[in-house]
C-alpha positions in Angstrom: 10.6 76.3 -23.5 11.6 76.5 -20.0 11.1 80.0 -18.3 13.7 82.3 -18.5 16.2 81.5 -15.6 16.5 85.2 -14.3 12.4 84.7 -14.2 12.9 82.1 -12.1 15.6 83.5 -9.9 13.5 85.3 -7.1 11.2 82.1 -6.6 14.8 80.5 -5.3 15.7 83.3 -3.5 12.0 83.4 -1.6 12.6 79.6 -1.1 15.9 80.6 0.4 14.8 83.7 2.5 11.5 81.4 3.9 14.0 79.2 5.1 16.1 81.4 6.9 13.6 83.3 8.6 12.7 80.0 9.9 15.9 79.0 11.3 16.8 82.6 12.3 13.6 82.7 14.4 14.1 79.5 16.0 17.7 80.5 16.8 16.6 83.9 17.9 18.9 85.4 15.2 19.0 88.5 13.9 20.7 90.9 12.3 19.3 94.5 14.6 21.4 96.4 16.2 25.0 93.3 15.5 28.3 95.2 16.5 29.6 93.3 12.7 28.7 93.9 9.2 28.4 90.5 7.3 28.8 93.1 3.9 32.4 93.4 4.9 32.7 89.2 4.7 35.0 88.5 1.5 32.6 86.0 -0.9 33.1 84.7 -4.1 30.0 83.7 -6.5 30.1 81.2 -8.9 27.0 81.7 -11.7 26.6 83.8 -14.2 22.9 83.8 -13.7 23.3 85.3 -10.2 25.7 87.9 -11.6 23.0 89.0 -14.7 20.6 89.2 -12.1 22.5 91.2 -9.9 23.1 93.5 -13.4 19.4 93.6 -13.8 19.0 95.3 -10.8 22.2 97.7 -11.5 20.7 98.8 -14.7 18.0 100.2 -12.2 19.7 102.6 -10.8 20.8 106.3 -12.2 23.6 106.6 -14.6 25.1 108.6 -11.7 24.8 106.2 -8.8 25.8 103.3 -11.2 28.6 105.0 -12.0 29.6 105.8 -7.9 28.5 101.6 -7.6 31.5 101.3 -10.1 33.9 103.2 -8.7 33.3 101.8 -5.5 34.0 98.0 -6.7 37.1 99.4 -8.4 38.4 100.7 -5.4 37.6 97.4 -3.9 38.8 95.4 -6.2 42.7 97.1 -6.5 42.2 96.9 -2.6 41.0 93.4 -2.4 44.3 92.9 -4.9 47.0 94.2 -2.0 45.4 92.3 1.1 45.4 88.9 -1.2 48.8 89.3 -2.1 49.5 89.8 1.6 47.7 86.3 1.9 45.3 88.0 3.6 41.3 87.9 3.6 39.6 91.1 2.7 37.9 93.2 4.9 36.6 95.8 3.3 32.8 97.0 2.2 30.9 96.1 -0.4 30.2 98.7 -3.1 26.5 98.2 -2.9 26.6 98.9 1.2 25.2 102.6 1.8 24.6 103.0 5.2 24.7 99.9 6.5 22.1 98.8 4.1 21.9 97.3 0.7 21.1 99.4 -2.1 20.2 96.6 -3.8 18.9 94.4 -1.7 16.1 92.2 -3.9 19.2 91.9 -6.6 21.6 90.4 -3.4 22.8 87.1 -3.9 22.6 83.5 -2.9 25.2 84.2 -0.1 24.2 87.5 0.9 21.0 86.0 1.5 21.6 82.5 3.9 25.1 83.8 5.6 24.3 84.1 9.0 22.4 81.0 10.5 24.0 77.7 11.1 23.8 76.0 8.0 25.1 72.2 5.8 25.2 71.4 2.6 25.8 67.5 1.3 28.5 67.5 -1.4 27.9 65.3 -4.3 30.1 62.6 -3.1 27.9 62.2 0.3 29.8 63.6 2.6 28.1 67.0 4.6 29.4 70.4 4.9 28.5 72.2 8.1 29.0 75.3 8.9 28.0 77.2 12.3 26.6 80.9 11.2 27.8 84.1 12.2 29.6 84.9 15.6 26.0 86.3 16.9 24.4 82.7 15.6 27.2 80.6 17.3 26.8 82.8 20.3 23.0 82.1 20.4 23.4 78.1 19.8 26.7 77.7 22.0 24.4 75.9 24.6 22.3 73.7 22.4 23.7 71.6 19.8 20.4 70.2 18.8 19.0 73.3 17.0 17.8 72.6 13.4 20.2 73.6 10.6 19.6 75.4 7.5 20.7 72.9 4.6 21.5 74.2 1.5 21.6 71.3 -0.5 18.2 71.9 -2.3 18.9 75.8 -3.1 22.4 74.6 -4.6 21.0 71.9 -6.7 18.0 74.9 -8.1 20.5 77.3 -8.7 22.8 75.0 -10.5 19.7 74.5 -12.6 19.2 77.9 -13.4 22.6 77.8 -14.0 22.5 75.7 -16.9 19.8 76.8 -18.5 21.5 80.7 -18.3 24.2 78.9 -20.2 22.1 77.2 -22.4 21.4 80.4 -23.7 24.4 82.2 -24.3 26.1 82.1 -27.5 29.6 81.1 -26.1 30.4 79.2 -23.3 32.0 81.7 -20.6 34.9 81.4 -18.3 34.0 79.7 -15.3 32.6 82.4 -12.7 34.8 82.7 -9.3 34.4 86.7 -8.7 33.1 88.5 -5.6 30.3 91.2 -5.8 32.2 93.7 -6.4 34.7 92.0 -9.3 31.3 91.3 -11.2 30.5 95.4 -10.7 33.6 96.2 -12.4 33.7 93.7 -14.8 30.3 94.5 -16.2 27.6 92.1 -17.7 28.4 88.8 -18.1 29.0 87.9 -21.2 
């Protein structure tokens, strides 16, 4: 029997963070004193295993704090719906951000861990997709286009394997996930 995917996910996250740290160090990227906050970016997440892992972290919060987070998540979802209806991208603070920091830092999802540095991933059809990174990363790398990029491809493959293992453990086949972190909190744990 393979090890529980929720126990393997932190190992994948650690590998992601190590590679991110290498690229960030090479480019000189740091989030210190950044005038922007990535926690207002509109990200959608696509795996049940990360959703469940997030809820493992949420379950460690005291009840009053969890209620506060869930209330902020509900507000986020409502605001985002209105903004999306206007065909604009939401720019709303993540409900887990308090005082500029993530209160569940150890349980943050993949995109929260990898956003910022220049990156690339290769689709199953062989087409590579490149992203220049956050605005600060783009400023740091503008004069040097020969810098390394974080290749997300192997990380995506490993996450997909964990997702498949997690889905096999579920009694019913769930719907596909395409939710913001706030929606994951608002809806409760995956079923």
